[in-house]
C-alpha positions as CSV (number, residue, x, y, z in Angstrom):
1,X,-0.7,19.0,-39.3
2,X,-4.2,17.1,-38.2
3,X,-3.8,14.2,-35.8
4,X,-4.9,10.7,-37.2
5,X,-7.0,8.3,-35.3
6,X,-6.6,4.5,-35.9
7,X,-10.2,3.8,-34.8
8,X,-12.3,2.8,-37.2
9,X,-16.2,2.7,-36.7
10,X,-17.2,-0.1,-35.7
11,X,-20.8,-1.8,-36.7
12,X,-21.6,-5.4,-35.6
13,X,-25.4,-7.1,-35.4
14,X,-26.5,-10.3,-32.6
15,X,-24.5,-13.3,-33.4
16,X,-21.4,-11.2,-35.6
17,X,-17.6,-10.9,-34.2
18,X,-15.1,-13.1,-34.7
19,X,-15.6,-16.8,-32.2
20,X,-13.0,-18.4,-30.4
21,X,-12.8,-20.8,-27.7
22,X,-11.4,-20.0,-24.7
23,X,-8.9,-22.7,-22.9
24,X,-10.3,-21.6,-19.7
25,X,-13.7,-22.3,-20.7
26,X,-16.0,-20.7,-22.9
27,X,-16.4,-18.9,-26.2
28,X,-15.8,-15.8,-26.7
29,X,-17.4,-13.4,-29.6
30,X,-15.5,-10.4,-30.6
31,X,-17.3,-7.4,-30.4
32,X,-14.3,-4.8,-31.1
33,X,-11.0,-5.6,-30.9
34,X,-8.1,-3.2,-29.4
35,X,-6.8,-2.5,-33.1
36,X,-10.2,-1.1,-33.9
37,X,-10.9,1.7,-30.9
38,X,-7.1,2.6,-31.3
39,X,-6.5,0.3,-28.3
40,X,-8.9,2.2,-26.3
41,X,-10.7,-0.9,-25.5
42,X,-11.2,-4.2,-26.1
43,X,-15.1,-5.9,-25.8
44,X,-16.1,-9.6,-26.4
45,X,-19.5,-11.1,-24.9
46,X,-18.3,-14.5,-22.6
47,X,-20.7,-17.4,-23.1
48,X,-20.1,-20.2,-20.8
49,X,-21.4,-23.1,-19.1
50,X,-22.6,-23.5,-15.8
51,X,-19.5,-24.1,-12.7
52,X,-16.8,-22.6,-15.4
53,X,-14.7,-20.6,-12.8
54,X,-11.6,-18.6,-13.1
55,X,-8.8,-18.8,-11.3
56,X,-7.6,-15.5,-9.0
57,X,-6.4,-13.0,-10.9
58,X,-5.6,-9.5,-11.7
59,X,-5.2,-7.2,-15.0
60,X,-2.4,-4.6,-14.0
61,X,-2.8,-2.4,-17.1
62,X,-6.7,-2.4,-17.4
63,X,-9.9,-2.3,-15.7
64,X,-12.2,-5.3,-16.4
65,X,-16.3,-4.7,-16.8
66,X,-18.2,-7.3,-16.7
67,X,-22.2,-6.8,-17.8
68,X,-24.0,-9.7,-17.3
69,X,-26.7,-10.3,-19.8
70,X,-27.9,-13.7,-19.2
71,X,-27.7,-16.3,-16.1
72,X,-25.8,-15.5,-12.9
73,X,-21.9,-15.7,-11.7
74,X,-20.6,-15.3,-8.1
75,X,-18.0,-12.5,-8.1
76,X,-14.7,-13.1,-6.1
77,X,-13.5,-9.5,-4.9
78,X,-12.2,-8.2,-1.9
79,X,-12.3,-11.4,0.0
80,X,-16.5,-11.2,-0.6
81,X,-18.4,-13.1,-2.8
82,X,-21.2,-11.4,-4.9
83,X,-24.0,-12.5,-6.8
84,X,-24.8,-10.9,-9.8
85,X,-27.6,-11.9,-12.2
86,X,-28.6,-10.3,-15.4
87,X,-28.5,-6.7,-15.7
88,X,-26.1,-6.8,-13.5
89,X,-22.7,-5.2,-13.3
90,X,-19.1,-5.6,-12.0
91,X,-15.7,-4.2,-12.1
92,X,-12.6,-5.0,-11.3
93,X,-10.4,-2.2,-10.9
94,X,-6.6,-2.3,-12.5
95,X,-4.6,-4.7,-10.0
96,X,-7.2,-5.9,-8.3
97,X,-7.7,-9.6,-7.5
98,X,-10.5,-10.9,-8.6
99,X,-12.5,-14.3,-9.7
100,X,-15.6,-15.8,-11.2
101,X,-17.7,-19.0,-11.0
102,X,-20.8,-19.5,-13.2
103,X,-23.8,-20.7,-10.9
104,X,-26.5,-21.0,-13.4
105,X,-26.8,-23.4,-15.6
106,X,-24.8,-20.9,-18.6
107,X,-24.1,-17.5,-18.4
108,X,-23.6,-14.7,-21.0
109,X,-21.5,-11.5,-20.2
110,X,-19.8,-8.6,-22.0
111,X,-16.5,-8.2,-20.6
112,X,-14.9,-4.4,-21.3
113,X,-11.6,-3.9,-20.7
114,X,-10.1,-1.0,-20.7
115,X,-7.7,0.1,-22.2
116,X,-7.3,-3.4,-24.6
117,X,-3.9,-3.8,-24.0
118,X,-4.6,-7.5,-22.6
119,X,-6.0,-8.3,-26.2
120,X,-2.8,-10.1,-26.5
121,X,-3.2,-12.6,-23.9
122,X,-7.0,-13.4,-24.9
123,X,-6.2,-14.1,-28.4
124,X,-3.1,-16.5,-27.7
125,X,-5.0,-18.5,-24.6
126,X,-7.9,-19.1,-27.5
127,X,-8.6,-20.7,-31.0
128,X,-10.7,-19.8,-33.6
129,X,-13.9,-21.6,-34.0
130,X,-15.8,-22.8,-37.4
131,X,-19.7,-21.6,-37.9
132,X,-20.4,-25.4,-36.6
133,X,-18.8,-25.4,-33.6
134,X,-21.3,-24.9,-30.4
135,X,-20.6,-22.2,-27.9
136,X,-19.2,-24.9,-26.1
137,X,-16.3,-25.2,-28.0
138,X,-16.9,-29.1,-29.3
139,X,-18.7,-29.8,-32.4
140,X,-22.1,-30.5,-32.8
141,X,-22.8,-29.4,-28.7
142,X,-25.7,-27.1,-27.6
143,X,-25.3,-23.5,-29.1
144,X,-26.7,-22.3,-25.6
145,X,-23.8,-22.8,-23.9
146,X,-25.7,-25.1,-21.2
147,X,-23.2,-28.4,-22.9
148,X,-20.4,-29.1,-20.5
149,X,-17.3,-27.3,-21.5
150,X,-15.2,-28.0,-24.4
151,X,-11.5,-28.6,-24.2
152,X,-10.4,-26.7,-21.5
153,X,-6.8,-26.2,-21.3
154,X,-5.2,-24.1,-18.4
155,X,-1.6,-24.6,-18.9
156,X,-2.4,-22.9,-22.7
157,X,-3.9,-19.8,-20.5
158,X,-0.6,-19.9,-18.1
159,X,1.3,-19.8,-21.3
160,X,-0.2,-17.1,-23.1
161,X,0.0,-15.3,-19.5
162,X,3.7,-15.2,-19.4
163,X,4.3,-14.4,-23.2
164,X,1.7,-11.7,-23.5
165,X,1.3,-10.3,-19.9
166,X,-2.2,-8.3,-19.5
167,X,-2.7,-11.0,-16.6
168,X,-1.1,-12.1,-13.5
169,X,-2.5,-15.1,-12.7
170,X,-2.9,-15.5,-8.9
171,X,-3.9,-18.9,-7.5
172,X,-6.8,-21.1,-7.7
173,X,-10.0,-20.2,-7.8
174,X,-10.9,-18.9,-4.5
175,X,-14.6,-20.8,-4.1
176,X,-15.5,-23.1,-1.5
177,X,-16.9,-26.5,-3.1
178,X,-20.6,-26.1,-3.6
C-alpha cells in the first residue's frame, strides 16, 4: 500500500495569502499553513511598524527562521543583540530564548517555523483582516506598515499561548529604553 501525503502543491503570488492582524503587533500574510505542508512547516510574511517588539520567548517544539525582506530588526539571543537588515537571517533553534524589536520605520520578514506545530498559537492570537484594512491592522491606514501599530492586545497572545502551546513566554522585552 502506498503512503498518502497530506501535503499539497502551494502557489501564492505576491500579496496572496490570508492576512491576519496578530495581537502582538503586525500583519501576518499566511503563505503556507501547516495543514498544507503535512505539518512540515508554517510560513508567513510579517509586516510590522517601527518599535514593535516581542517579549522574551522560546518555541519548545519548532525552530524559528526569520529572513528580513525590508527594514531592520534588533535580535536578542544568548544575551547578545544583533542588528539584522534586509537580506539578513536569524535562526532561533527550538527552546532557545529570543526576542526582537523593529529598529527601522517598518520591517517586513518571512517567518518559517519547522515543523509547523505552533500554527494554532498564531492563528488563535490573530484575527482576519478585510481587504480594506491596512498593514497596521487599522482601517484606512498606511499599507506599508509604517503607521502606528493597530489594536495590540497582549492578553490575547498570553491566552493563546496558554491554550495552544507552541510558545513559552519567558519575560518582558529585554531591550533597554531607546
